Rosetta silent file (secondary structure, phi, psi, omega in degrees, C-alpha in Angstrom):
SEQUENCE: MNQTCTWCQHGRTFLRDVAQGMFLITHSGLAMVGLTSLALVLALWLNPHWLHSAEGAVFSWLRDRQVLLSWLPQDTTERATALRLQDLPKPQVAVAEWLARKYKVAPEPVAALVAESYALSKKTKLAPHFILAVMAIESNFHPYVQSQAGAQGLMQVVTEIHAKRYEAYGGRLAAFDPIANVRVGVAVLADAIKMRNGSVEEGLKFYLGGYALTEDGGYVAKVLAEQAQLDAVAAGQKPALP
SCORE:     score description
SCORE:     0.000 S_00000001
   1 L     0.000  -46.650 -179.942   31.896   31.540  236.570 S_00000001
   2 H   -65.290  -37.389  179.142   29.297   29.158  237.961 S_00000001
   3 H   -63.458  -39.538  179.215   27.535   29.092  234.586 S_00000001
   4 H   -63.488  -43.767  179.118   30.835   28.171  232.874 S_00000001
   5 H   -63.672  -37.063  178.558   31.420   25.325  235.361 S_00000001
   6 H   -61.926  -42.959  178.418   27.892   24.111  234.802 S_00000001
   7 H   -64.591  -37.581  178.024   28.561   23.912  231.034 S_00000001
   8 H   -63.089  -42.633 -179.262   31.856   22.116  231.761 S_00000001
   9 H   -63.932  -42.182  178.475   30.038   19.620  233.962 S_00000001
  10 H   -63.764  -39.307  179.846   27.390   19.025  231.294 S_00000001
  11 H   -63.726  -43.379 -179.734   30.147   18.588  228.682 S_00000001
  12 H   -65.863  -39.037  179.056   31.989   16.021  230.808 S_00000001
  13 H   -64.128  -43.462  179.681   28.745   14.156  231.475 S_00000001
  14 H   -61.186  -47.715 -179.004   27.921   14.111  227.773 S_00000001
  15 H   -63.544  -37.281  179.159   31.371   12.837  226.816 S_00000001
  16 H   -66.865  -40.011  178.271   31.234   10.184  229.546 S_00000001
  17 H   -65.462  -40.194  178.471   27.831    8.998  228.327 S_00000001
  18 H   -63.674  -44.430 -179.756   29.092    8.861  224.729 S_00000001
  19 H   -61.943  -43.558  178.939   32.169    6.891  225.797 S_00000001
  20 H   -63.549  -40.040  179.084   30.053    4.454  227.813 S_00000001
  21 H   -63.783  -43.943  178.805   27.671    4.046  224.887 S_00000001
  22 H   -63.120  -38.658  179.199   30.516    3.373  222.470 S_00000001
  23 H   -63.682  -44.999  179.706   31.972    0.851  224.884 S_00000001
  24 H   -62.554  -42.813  179.964   28.667   -0.972  225.229 S_00000001
  25 H   -65.060  -45.781 -179.911   28.125   -1.015  221.459 S_00000001
  26 H   -63.997  -45.193 -179.667   31.672   -2.189  220.754 S_00000001
  27 H   -61.611  -44.443  179.351   31.552   -4.780  223.515 S_00000001
  28 H   -65.165  -40.175  178.950   28.208   -6.073  222.315 S_00000001
  29 H   -63.761  -44.152  177.524   29.409   -6.118  218.721 S_00000001
  30 H   -64.536  -37.255  177.997   32.543   -8.044  219.607 S_00000001
  31 H   -63.343  -42.037  178.698   30.492  -10.427  221.691 S_00000001
  32 H   -64.691  -40.750  177.898   28.180  -11.058  218.747 S_00000001
  33 H   -62.631  -42.908  179.715   31.161  -11.615  216.439 S_00000001
  34 H   -62.763  -45.285  179.464   32.642  -14.024  218.949 S_00000001
  35 H   -64.489  -40.739  179.187   29.394  -15.940  219.355 S_00000001
  36 H   -64.246  -43.730  178.350   28.865  -16.070  215.603 S_00000001
  37 H   -62.243  -42.564  179.183   32.425  -17.313  215.046 S_00000001
  38 H   -62.959  -42.596  179.659   32.018  -19.944  217.750 S_00000001
  39 H   -64.152  -38.975  179.614   28.741  -21.113  216.251 S_00000001
  40 H   -65.643  -45.123  178.693   30.355  -21.289  212.805 S_00000001
  41 H   -61.017  -43.716  178.911   33.318  -23.293  214.092 S_00000001
  42 H   -62.639  -41.403  179.412   31.005  -25.696  215.900 S_00000001
  43 H   -63.231  -42.779  179.392   28.840  -26.114  212.799 S_00000001
  44 H   -69.442  -34.852  178.529   31.864  -26.854  210.631 S_00000001
  45 H   -68.015  -39.286 -178.867   33.291  -29.228  213.228 S_00000001
  46 H   -75.811  -22.811 -179.713   29.995  -31.122  213.514 S_00000001
  47 L  -129.566   87.907 -177.962   29.611  -31.271  209.731 S_00000001
  48 H   -57.158  -28.309  179.330   32.965  -31.932  207.980 S_00000001
  49 H   -61.262  -41.141  176.112   31.266  -31.791  204.599 S_00000001
  50 H   -61.522  -40.889  179.947   30.548  -28.099  205.155 S_00000001
  51 H   -62.848  -44.485 -179.635   34.162  -27.535  206.138 S_00000001
  52 H   -62.869  -41.473  179.022   35.420  -29.274  202.986 S_00000001
  53 H   -64.875  -41.189  179.474   33.040  -27.228  200.831 S_00000001
  54 H   -64.787  -44.005  177.437   34.105  -23.994  202.503 S_00000001
  55 H   -60.452  -44.415  179.406   37.803  -24.779  202.023 S_00000001
  56 H   -60.623  -41.171  179.506   37.197  -25.611  198.370 S_00000001
  57 H   -64.770  -43.730  179.290   35.343  -22.352  197.821 S_00000001
  58 H   -64.383  -46.383 -179.125   38.085  -20.270  199.456 S_00000001
  59 H   -63.319  -39.421  178.747   40.875  -22.036  197.548 S_00000001
  60 H   -64.061  -40.937  179.290   38.990  -21.659  194.250 S_00000001
  61 H   -62.711  -42.165  179.857   38.478  -17.950  194.927 S_00000001
  62 H   -68.147  -40.970 -179.177   42.208  -17.501  195.653 S_00000001
  63 H   -65.657  -42.366 -178.240   43.267  -19.536  192.590 S_00000001
  64 H   -61.038  -28.866 -179.698   40.934  -17.605  190.273 S_00000001
  65 L  -101.273   10.795  176.722   42.594  -14.392  191.409 S_00000001
  66 L    54.237   39.720  176.833   46.107  -15.903  191.286 S_00000001
  67 L   -89.062  129.154  178.363   46.658  -15.223  194.971 S_00000001
  68 L    52.178   49.702 -173.774   49.562  -17.174  196.498 S_00000001
  69 L   -58.925  -38.371 -177.313   49.836  -19.233  193.302 S_00000001
  70 L   -68.717  -24.829  177.786   52.924  -21.118  194.420 S_00000001
  71 L   -92.499  -22.089 -179.882   51.136  -22.263  197.595 S_00000001
  72 L  -122.061   74.760 -175.625   47.807  -22.927  195.917 S_00000001
  73 L   -62.071  156.433 -177.903   48.693  -24.696  192.661 S_00000001
  74 L   -63.826  135.105  178.018   46.182  -24.980  189.879 S_00000001
  75 L   -88.530   94.962 -175.057   43.805  -27.928  190.172 S_00000001
  76 H   -71.461  -15.841 -179.593   44.132  -29.368  186.693 S_00000001
  77 H   -69.846  -18.128 -178.365   41.582  -32.113  187.395 S_00000001
  78 H   -97.007    5.223 -177.327   38.785  -29.561  187.219 S_00000001
  79 L  -109.511  129.585  178.178   39.791  -28.189  183.832 S_00000001
  80 L   -70.135  138.093  178.816   38.514  -29.666  180.594 S_00000001
  81 L  -112.552   26.879  176.150   41.276  -30.620  178.147 S_00000001
  82 L  -144.831  152.302  179.985   38.955  -30.940  175.149 S_00000001
  83 L  -134.971  151.111  172.348   36.782  -28.511  173.181 S_00000001
  84 L   -72.722  137.678 -178.190   33.928  -28.826  170.718 S_00000001
  85 H   -60.756  -34.863 -177.423   35.144  -27.984  167.238 S_00000001
  86 H   -68.091  -11.182  178.010   32.203  -25.664  166.652 S_00000001
  87 H   -84.258   -5.495 -177.969   33.465  -23.467  169.486 S_00000001
  88 L  -103.220  155.784  171.196   36.579  -22.518  167.483 S_00000001
  89 L   -62.472  155.738 -174.615   36.988  -20.068  164.585 S_00000001
  90 H   -55.969  -43.771  179.032   36.967  -21.740  161.170 S_00000001
  91 H   -61.091  -37.854  178.906   40.762  -21.566  160.563 S_00000001
  92 H   -70.291  -35.184  175.812   41.389  -23.238  163.937 S_00000001
  93 H   -61.214  -45.015  179.655   38.766  -25.887  163.186 S_00000001
  94 H   -59.979  -43.039  179.999   40.536  -26.692  159.924 S_00000001
  95 H   -64.709  -45.653 -179.053   43.880  -26.989  161.729 S_00000001
  96 H   -61.874  -44.778 -179.309   42.425  -29.195  164.485 S_00000001
  97 H   -64.793  -40.843 -178.904   40.719  -31.532  162.010 S_00000001
  98 H   -66.754  -43.330  177.359   43.817  -31.827  159.863 S_00000001
  99 H   -64.058  -40.390 -179.690   46.076  -32.596  162.820 S_00000001
 100 H   -61.536  -40.969  179.394   43.579  -35.129  164.171 S_00000001
 101 H   -70.271  -43.333 -175.765   43.566  -36.972  160.844 S_00000001
 102 H   -66.232  -41.312 -174.772   47.301  -36.808  160.340 S_00000001
 103 H  -103.044    6.003  174.201   48.277  -38.001  163.823 S_00000001
 104 L    55.374   50.593  176.519   45.274  -40.276  164.354 S_00000001
 105 L  -127.286  165.049 -178.143   44.099  -38.651  167.568 S_00000001
 106 L   -67.286  138.860 -177.864   40.686  -37.391  168.704 S_00000001
 107 H   -68.342  -30.834 -176.013   39.802  -33.955  167.321 S_00000001
 108 H   -66.022  -46.278  175.100   38.343  -32.534  170.541 S_00000001
 109 H   -63.372  -36.924  177.486   41.562  -32.698  172.622 S_00000001
 110 H   -64.486  -36.277  177.952   43.486  -31.372  169.620 S_00000001
 111 H   -59.889  -39.765  177.812   40.995  -28.512  169.396 S_00000001
 112 H   -64.314  -38.197  179.308   41.866  -27.572  172.996 S_00000001
 113 H   -68.988  -37.190  177.420   45.573  -27.597  172.121 S_00000001
 114 H   -63.655  -47.705  179.310   44.955  -25.447  169.051 S_00000001
 115 H   -61.326  -41.088  178.717   43.022  -22.914  171.139 S_00000001
 116 H   -64.931  -38.418  179.415   45.738  -22.953  173.811 S_00000001
 117 H   -64.429  -38.683  177.530   48.446  -22.389  171.202 S_00000001
 118 H   -67.180  -38.285  178.193   46.626  -19.337  169.890 S_00000001
 119 H   -67.278  -42.452  179.442   46.276  -17.987  173.437 S_00000001
 120 H   -68.334  -30.204  179.376   49.953  -18.586  174.215 S_00000001
 121 H   -59.715  -38.429 -179.329   50.938  -16.957  170.937 S_00000001
 122 H   -67.117  -30.882 -177.458   49.529  -13.651  172.144 S_00000001
 123 H   -83.892  -34.272 -171.120   51.606  -13.862  175.335 S_00000001
 124 H  -106.965  -12.215 -176.466   54.885  -15.110  173.891 S_00000001
 125 L    68.140   12.388  172.461   54.805  -13.695  170.326 S_00000001
 126 L   -87.393  138.742 -179.215   55.518  -17.214  169.021 S_00000001
 127 L   -61.092  138.088 -177.693   53.330  -18.163  166.058 S_00000001
 128 H   -61.767  -36.728  179.938   50.512  -20.541  167.096 S_00000001
 129 H   -74.225  -23.038  172.217   51.266  -22.919  164.236 S_00000001
 130 H   -67.011  -44.552  177.921   54.912  -22.899  165.232 S_00000001
 131 H   -60.410  -46.577  179.892   53.903  -24.038  168.733 S_00000001
 132 H   -64.738  -34.802  179.446   51.695  -26.763  167.267 S_00000001
 133 H   -65.981  -39.433  177.016   54.459  -27.822  164.890 S_00000001
 134 H   -63.373  -43.667  176.528   56.861  -28.351  167.797 S_00000001
 135 H   -56.794  -45.479 -176.498   54.213  -30.456  169.535 S_00000001
 136 H   -61.733  -47.149 -176.533   53.722  -32.508  166.393 S_00000001
 137 H   -73.055  -35.266 -177.441   57.411  -33.253  165.854 S_00000001
 138 H   -72.728  -41.024 -169.116   58.156  -33.810  169.530 S_00000001
 139 H  -137.674   -2.820 -174.295   55.296  -36.150  170.459 S_00000001
 140 L    55.762   27.843  178.393   52.856  -36.695  167.562 S_00000001
 141 L    64.671   32.839  173.714   50.268  -35.268  169.966 S_00000001
 142 L  -109.413  111.627 -169.798   50.571  -38.138  172.452 S_00000001
 143 L   -73.965   -8.092 -174.954   50.734  -36.579  175.957 S_00000001
 144 L  -109.907   15.292 -179.392   52.277  -39.570  177.751 S_00000001
 145 L   -71.750  143.098  175.387   55.414  -40.012  175.657 S_00000001
 146 E  -138.769  133.012  179.230   58.737  -40.163  177.498 S_00000001
 147 L   -89.660  169.326  176.912   62.208  -40.202  175.978 S_00000001
 148 L   -63.733  -25.291 -179.869   65.276  -42.014  177.283 S_00000001
 149 L   -84.169   -2.750  179.434   66.618  -38.638  178.398 S_00000001
 150 L    92.993    9.014  175.125   63.546  -38.036  180.580 S_00000001
 151 E   -73.555  133.811 -171.733   61.749  -35.608  178.248 S_00000001
 152 E  -129.558  150.423  169.709   58.031  -35.933  178.907 S_00000001
 153 L    80.287 -171.973 -174.986   54.674  -35.011  177.460 S_00000001
 154 L   -55.528  -42.101 -177.157   53.495  -33.163  174.396 S_00000001
 155 L   -98.045    4.161  178.290   56.400  -30.736  174.262 S_00000001
 156 L    51.095   52.313  177.070   58.947  -33.270  175.540 S_00000001
 157 E   -82.284  134.415  176.427   60.110  -31.068  178.376 S_00000001
 158 E   -76.826  101.482 -172.967   62.836  -32.578  180.582 S_00000001
 159 H   -60.266  -36.839 -178.747   60.941  -32.482  183.855 S_00000001
 160 H   -58.429  -37.058 -178.358   64.062  -33.006  185.976 S_00000001
 161 H   -79.852  -37.785 -171.163   65.532  -29.771  184.640 S_00000001
 162 H  -111.513   28.036 -178.515   62.341  -27.701  184.611 S_00000001
 163 H   -57.791  -34.824 -179.480   60.582  -29.073  187.690 S_00000001
 164 H   -59.538  -35.226 -177.438   60.364  -25.557  189.164 S_00000001
 165 H   -69.661  -22.017 -178.781   58.181  -24.437  186.289 S_00000001
 166 H   -86.243   -6.340 -177.073   55.615  -27.121  187.088 S_00000001
 167 H   -61.591  -36.062  179.827   55.076  -25.983  190.673 S_00000001
 168 H   -68.311  -12.082 -178.558   52.360  -23.555  189.607 S_00000001
 169 H  -113.555   11.110  175.009   50.447  -26.482  188.089 S_00000001
 170 L   110.415   -0.754  178.216   50.670  -28.888  191.008 S_00000001
 171 L   114.880 -172.026 -171.332   54.150  -30.396  190.703 S_00000001
 172 H   -60.949  -33.720 -177.450   56.104  -32.732  188.457 S_00000001
 173 H   -66.516  -15.095  176.414   53.211  -34.997  187.552 S_00000001
 174 H   -67.281   -9.667  175.540   51.625  -32.054  185.734 S_00000001
 175 H   -58.949  -24.443 -178.664   54.143  -32.848  182.986 S_00000001
 176 H   -99.196    2.214  169.961   51.548  -35.341  181.757 S_00000001
 177 L   -84.486  121.902 -172.923   48.708  -32.845  181.855 S_00000001
 178 H   -54.415  -49.993 -175.607   48.439  -31.645  178.217 S_00000001
 179 H   -68.056  -43.311  178.390   47.758  -27.974  178.892 S_00000001
 180 H   -61.285  -43.140 -179.711   50.305  -27.661  181.713 S_00000001
 181 H   -62.949  -41.892  179.541   52.967  -29.374  179.603 S_00000001
 182 H   -64.647  -42.962 -179.507   52.304  -27.074  176.661 S_00000001
 183 H   -63.205  -43.292  178.290   52.487  -23.963  178.805 S_00000001
 184 H   -67.746  -44.071 -179.808   55.758  -25.019  180.374 S_00000001
 185 H   -60.523  -42.070  179.499   57.176  -26.171  177.046 S_00000001
 186 H   -66.205  -38.675  177.382   56.303  -22.923  175.316 S_00000001
 187 H   -62.420  -42.876  178.107   57.876  -20.938  178.159 S_00000001
 188 H   -64.931  -43.245 -179.199   61.088  -22.980  177.834 S_00000001
 189 H   -64.789  -43.658  178.489   61.065  -22.589  174.047 S_00000001
 190 H   -60.650  -41.271  177.402   60.466  -18.830  174.231 S_00000001
 191 H   -64.993  -38.688  178.572   63.387  -18.487  176.641 S_00000001
 192 H   -62.650  -41.751  179.216   65.595  -20.555  174.333 S_00000001
 193 H   -66.596  -39.511  177.119   64.822  -18.281  171.388 S_00000001
 194 H   -63.228  -41.662  179.844   65.551  -15.191  173.482 S_00000001
 195 H   -62.786  -27.130  179.638   68.874  -16.689  174.569 S_00000001
 196 L   -99.476   32.248  174.628   69.734  -17.135  170.879 S_00000001
 197 L    58.243   33.835  175.642   69.105  -13.463  170.107 S_00000001
 198 L    83.726    4.994  179.586   65.630  -14.107  168.739 S_00000001
 199 L   -80.169  118.985  179.660   66.675  -16.713  166.188 S_00000001
 200 H   -65.101  -43.052 -178.558   63.915  -19.302  165.839 S_00000001
 201 H   -62.998  -46.945 -179.465   66.256  -21.830  164.221 S_00000001
 202 H   -69.542  -34.115  176.879   68.951  -21.486  166.880 S_00000001
 203 H   -65.368  -38.995  176.472   66.340  -21.442  169.627 S_00000001
 204 H   -62.311  -42.016  179.478   64.880  -24.696  168.317 S_00000001
 205 H   -63.489  -41.858  179.342   68.311  -26.300  168.340 S_00000001
 206 H   -66.591  -38.945  176.948   68.892  -25.198  171.903 S_00000001
 207 H   -61.214  -36.122 -178.229   65.447  -26.474  172.886 S_00000001
 208 H   -72.086  -45.103 -172.316   66.321  -29.815  171.324 S_00000001
 209 H  -143.562    7.033  178.262   69.710  -30.406  172.905 S_00000001
 210 H    68.782 -156.183 -176.601   71.051  -27.397  174.779 S_00000001
 211 H   -68.986  -23.468 -174.572   74.664  -26.276  174.483 S_00000001
 212 H   -80.216   -9.460 -175.147   75.877  -29.810  173.779 S_00000001
 213 L   -71.872  130.647  177.146   73.955  -30.186  170.513 S_00000001
 214 L  -114.155  -28.782  179.626   76.127  -30.330  167.398 S_00000001
 215 L  -140.398  130.461 -175.049   73.697  -31.777  164.837 S_00000001
 216 L   -91.422   -2.734  178.043   69.910  -31.475  164.906 S_00000001
 217 L    61.642   27.602 -179.831   69.201  -34.413  162.564 S_00000001
 218 L    85.082    7.618 -176.933   66.810  -32.347  160.498 S_00000001
 219 H   -58.219  -49.961 -177.631   64.721  -31.338  163.538 S_00000001
 220 H   -60.499  -44.800 -179.889   64.521  -27.636  162.690 S_00000001
 221 H   -61.498  -38.466  179.861   63.558  -28.338  159.067 S_00000001
 222 H   -65.723  -43.476 -179.926   60.800  -30.723  160.182 S_00000001
 223 H   -62.832  -47.138 -177.661   59.315  -28.194  162.587 S_00000001
 224 H   -67.057  -34.126  177.193   59.343  -25.388  160.018 S_00000001
 225 H   -67.755  -40.975  177.622   57.862  -27.668  157.337 S_00000001
 226 H   -63.460  -41.232  178.082   55.061  -28.672  159.708 S_00000001
 227 H   -61.634  -43.173  179.795   54.399  -25.024  160.496 S_00000001
 228 H   -60.904  -40.332  178.659   54.181  -24.201  156.796 S_00000001
 229 H   -64.269  -41.458  179.488   51.611  -26.972  156.312 S_00000001
 230 H   -67.154  -37.156  174.569   49.508  -25.664  159.192 S_00000001
 231 H   -58.859  -41.903 -179.949   49.674  -22.138  157.760 S_00000001
 232 H   -66.252  -42.685  179.065   48.367  -23.534  154.478 S_00000001
 233 H   -61.778  -44.322  179.842   45.552  -25.448  156.189 S_00000001
 234 H   -64.133  -27.220 -179.668   44.442  -22.372  158.140 S_00000001
 235 L   -84.409   -0.846  178.173   44.399  -20.416  154.869 S_00000001
 236 L   104.588   -2.300  177.644   41.969  -22.902  153.336 S_00000001
 237 L   -83.767  166.837  179.773   44.325  -25.221  151.513 S_00000001
 238 L  -131.183   82.806  178.119   44.409  -28.987  152.006 S_00000001
 239 L   -59.313  145.722 -179.559   47.960  -30.350  151.998 S_00000001
 240 L   -65.031  136.755  176.388   48.184  -34.054  151.224 S_00000001
 241 L   -83.512  146.484  179.374   48.417  -36.291  154.279 S_00000001
 242 L   -68.469    0.000    0.000   51.278  -38.839  154.419 S_00000001
């Protein structure tokens, strides 16, 4: 009986020592965390440049992983909107060069739009040359065009109607950012085609004027003709420029 009590006493002593040790370790660890945090806060407070750099790094990490995208919109000022032609596949180079000559714009920004159209094509199932053809007819590849109805940018998206779509890119002024405008415009166009049971022609008409449109003024024919020319250019042909 006494031997059993002795073992019980030793067990209680052991458990008490372990608990005290864990408390000391935890307390010391928390104290170190607290001191480290305090030192970090003081360092950032004394050096605002470090704080700005740290914030930028955190925001960039969150944006890259698309975390809280609506609260941390894409910083379009840090993204290049031009590409070297040699970075594109040959068919895309031919298309970019042809468009640059036809619309009298620099080839490097057009190259970026060509590459973006091919990337969007994979996501939306819209042909890349179809996307580029809409851009061509809508704006002649001039990103700052605005219509009397308030349609803006390369794809002539009515920003007032589709302002919500621009939130992920920083707000309404992103309508004049070429890549943001194309992405929003393609999303609107893809939705229009879906609403018209997959008809490209009817979707284009809806994209042009919505439910109120009665006559497209040859718009659909122009877009499809432009697409056909781009298909020919990518295949190695050289359609005559106007």
